[in-house]
N, C-alpha and C positions, 0 to 999 in steps of 0.2 A: 593387617595384623591377624595373627592366629591366636585365639584365646585358648587358655588351658581348659577352662570350663565356661559353658554358657548355661544359665538357668532360665527357663521360660516360666514367667509368672511372678508377679510381685505381690502375691498374697502372703499370708503368714508362713506357710510351709515353704514357699519358694525363697523368701527372704531369709528365713532361718537356715535353710540349706546352704545358700550362698555365704551367709555370715560364718557358719561353722566350717565350711570348706576353706574360707579365707583365713580363719584362725589356725587351721591345721596346715595350710600351705600358703604362708604369708607372701612368698615370692611369686605365686601363680597369678596369672591374669584372668580375672573372673568378671563376667558380664551377666547382668540380669536384664532380660527383655520383657516388657510389659505393653500390652496393646492399649491400655487405658492411659489417662494423663496423670495418674498418681497411684499410690499403693492402696491395697486393701479395698478395691472398689466394688467387689462382689461378695462372695461368701464371708471373707475375713472381716468385712466392714458392715455386713447386713445381718449378722447373727444377734442373738439376744444378750451377748456380753457375759455369759455365765462361765465361771471357772468350774468345770465338772469334776466330781470327786472320783468317778470310776465305779459307782455302785451298780450301774445297769449292765456292764459289759461282761461277756463270757470269760470266766477265768482262764488265763493262759493266752487269750487272743492278743493280737497286736494292739487293738483298741485298749484293752485293760492294761497291758504292760506300759504302753506309752502314756496313757492318761495318768497312771500313778506316778511315773517318773516325771512327766511333763508338768504335773500339778505343782510339785515342789520347785521345779526349775522356773516356772513362770512367776510364781510368788517371789522367789529370790530376785528374779530379773526386775520385777515391779519395784521391789524395795530398793534395789541398787540404783535404778534410774528414775525414781520418783514418779512412776506411773500410777495413776489412781486405781485402787482396788479395795475391796471390802469383803472379808470372809464372814458374811452375814448368816450363813447357814440356810438350810431349807428343810421343809417337811414334805414328805410324800404321804398323801392322805387317802385312805380307803373310805369311800363314801357309802359303802354297803357291806354287809357281812359276806356277800359273795366274793368281794375283792380281797378278803383277808388272806386266803392262801397265796394269792399273787403278791401281796405285800410281804408275806413271809419269805417267798422266793427271792425278792429283791434284797431283803435284809441278809439272807444267807449268802447271796452272791457278793454283797458288799464285804461281808466278813472274809469270804474266800479271797477277795481281792486285796485284803490287808487293811481295810478301813477300820479305824479305831473310834471308840466313843459313840458308835451308833446307838440310838435309843428308841425303844418302843414307847409311844406316848398314848395314853388313853385319851378319850374325847376331852375330859376335864383338863388333862395336862396340856394337850396341844392348844386348847382354847386359852390357856394362860399366856401363851406367847403369840397366838393368832386368834384373838377373841371373836373375830367376825367370820372365821372359817368353820365349816360344818363337815362332819364325817363321823366314823365310828372308831377309828384308830389311825395312828400315823407312825412313821419312822422319821426321826430327826437325824439329819446328815450335817454335822457341824463343819465339814470340810468344804462344802459348796460356797462359792462366792461370786462376786461380780467384778469386772475389770474393763478397762478402756482398751479393747483390742486394736482399734486403729492407732492408738498411742503406742502400743507394742510394735506394730508394723513400722511406724515412722521411726521409732528408736532403732529397730533392727537395720533399717535403711541407712540411718546416719552412722551407726557403728561400722557397717559394711563399707560405706564410702570412706570413712576415716581410716580404714585399713588399706585403702587403695582400690577397693572394688568400684565397679561402674554400673549404673542403672540407667537404662534408656527407656523412655515412655513413647507412646504412640507408635509402637512397633508390633503390629499384628503378624504372627507367624502364619504363612500361607503354604510353606513347603519346607521339607527337610530332605536333603540329599546327602549321600555318602560317597566320597571319592577317596583320595588319599587322606582327606580330613572330612569332618562333618560340616556341611554348609546349611546354615539356617537362613531361609529366604523370608523376608517380611514384606509388608505392603509398600515399603519405600527403600529397602536396602537389603544387603545380605552380609552375613557374618560367618567367619570360619572358626572352628573350635576343634580341640582334640577330644573333648568329652562333653556330653550334653545331658542335662536333667530337665525334664518337663514336669511342671507342677501347675497344670492348666485348669484345675477345678472343673467348672461346668463344660469345658471343652477338652477334658483329659482324654476322652476316647478318640476324638478327632486327631489330636496330636499323636497319640500312640499309633494310629493307623497310618501315619505318614512314614513310619519306619518298620512296621511289622505287618504281617498278613493275618495276625490273630484278630478274629472278629467274634469273640466269645461274649461280648457285652456291649451295651451302649449306656450313655448317660441319659436318664429321664429326669427332667426338671420338675420339682415340686415346689410351689410357692407357699410360703408361710406368711399369713397376714396377721397383723397385730392391731389392737386398739390400745390407746392410752387411757388411763383413768384420769378424770378431771382432777386438777390440783386439790380442790377442796375435799376430795374423797380419797386422797392418798393415805389417810390414816387407816383405811381398811386393811392395808397390807404392811406388815412389819418386816418380813423376811422374803423368802421365795416359797411359793406354795405350788406343789405339783400333784396331779392325780396319779393313781396307779395306772401305768400304761395299759392300753387295750391290747391284749395278746393277739387280736385279730388284725392289728394295723401296726406297721413298722415305725410309728412315730410316738412321741411322748404324751401327746394330748395337750389341750389348752391349759395354760397355767398362768400364774401371776409372778411377775419378775420385777424386782427392784432394779432400776438401772443406775449406772454410775453417775448420771447427771441428776439423779433425784426423782426422776419420773417413775411411774409404775406402768409396765406393759402387761396387757392381757392377751393371751394367744400362745402360739399361733395355731391356725388350722393347717391343713396340708392338702393343697389343691394342685392337680396336674396343671402345669404351665404350658402354654402353647408357644413359648419362646424361652430359650435357655436363660436369657437375662430379662425375663418378663416379670416385672415387679407390679404390674397392674393386670386386672382381669382381662382388659381389652388388648393387651400386648399380644401380638401374633406374628409368627414367622412361618410361612408356608413350608419351606424346606425342612425346618427343624421339627415341625409338627408331623410332616410326612415321615421323617425318620422314626419318630415314636410310633405312629400308627401302623407302619408297615413292618415293624419288628415283631417277630413271632412271640417273643417273651412278653411283650406288652399285653397282648390279649389274654395270655395265661394269668398274668397278675391281675388284670382287670376282672377276670372271672372270679378270682379269689377274693379280691377286696372291693369289688364293684359297689356293693351296697353301702359299705362304709365310706367309700370314695364319693358317692352321691351325697351322702350326709355332709361331707366336708364342703362340697360345692354349694349345697344349700346354705351352710353357715357363711360361706363367702359372699353370697348374694343377699342374705337376710341378717340384718343386725340383730333382730329379735331372736333368731335361732342361735346366733353366736352368744348372745347374752344368756340364753337358757342353758347353754353348755357350761358357761362360767358359774351359773347359779348352783350347780351341783356342789361346787366347792365353797361358794360364797353367796348364800341366798339373798343377802342384802343388795347385791350389785344390781343396778337398774340400767336399762338401755340408755337413758339420758346421762348416765355417769361416764359413758364411753365416747371418746372422740377418735377419729381415724389416726392410726399410728403408721409405722413403717411396714416394710415387707422385705423378706429375703427369699432367695431361691436356693434350694438344696440340690446338689448334684447327686442323684441316686443312681448308682450303678446297678444294671439289670442284666441278668444272664439270659441266654436264648431259651432256657427251659422255664423262664418266668420266676426264678428265684432271685432274691435281692442279695447283692454282695454286701454283707454286713460289716466286713472287716476292712482294714487298710489293705490296699493291693498295690504292690510296688514291683514293676517288671524291669529286670536288667537284661540287656541284650548287647554284649560287647561293651562299647564305650558309651552306650545310651541307656539312660534310666528314665522310665516313665512312672510317675506317681499316678496310677490310673484311678484309684479310689481313695479319697481321704475325707470321709464323712465326720460328723460330730463324734468324738471330741477333738477333732484335728486342731482347732484353735487353742484349746487348753494344752494340747500335746505338742504344739508346733516346735518348741525348742528341743524336745526329745526326738521327734520325727526328723527334724532337720539335721540333728547331730548324727543320727543313724544313717540317713541317706548320704551324708557327706563321707561316711566311712565306706559306702558301697562304691564310690566313684574311683577309688584307688586301683 
């Protein structure tokens, strides 16, 4: 059989792309290949479950556009198919006067991105809704929520299959060759297709290099580790509580997140992982670590963020240091209030010059499309991104 489309990756972006392509081309033969034994096994299923509002992203960027569009789409999708979600809102808290200009910048960016009903809150006002939180001023973002992203992925798979699409698991792609058609070689089979879309997440650069000579970036994995708050202390957090992001580090900082299962997560830190799917500090892959350490851009970013990065490692190894970081937002939280939670690994695209690729990056070359970079808010934006990618394959 020669497929009309093959999609590599059964995460949220891959499944959404396949689903939208099938909707637009109902008679086409579409196959999704996934190396794991189920959907959303990595970034799509290991994130914090937050529906992002779009307040952080540069106006006009693909991140901003797709987040705003994807936000409405995923809420409507959840309503239609009975997927658990809650638009609980969040506050972004400045813990010192020095952070107030940064908080203002975030507020202005949100307004530019079309967010409505953003509110500045004084200390007295935000403590009315989060009485255990500390700081000097906050911005309330009512659009932010939480959702069951694995539930979204499973629903997309079911809808795609109901339309006649095919999903095959335990199919790790090891080679892509182009003859009269495109041949996708996996660890135990090969498949022919007219058009190919790769949505490989943590291995997006490896897949892209199978069909292009472009070597302008690599994926560097950063692990985010969480603690859970003990059930008896869940009353400390009512909504989502975020700090003002550190402008010297490309992550949002440790925060408090209500989960869709009722638990409260605290975190994450952001630690360089020594394996692309390394969810524990001890996880190590020599070849993947060598890829990172021999890449010229890595040492440039290490020089820029080295001090902050060492602090993240310290918090990874020291529960007391992790607790101290959380106490900036919530002084009451104590080390014995925290129990080990989960972890996720973020695929961070890094240029040769040491700069981070902060936006979505989609490369089209003939009949092959590679989604090379799809960082947060890709989960929130998955329906919007998948819809747009499916337009590109025509």
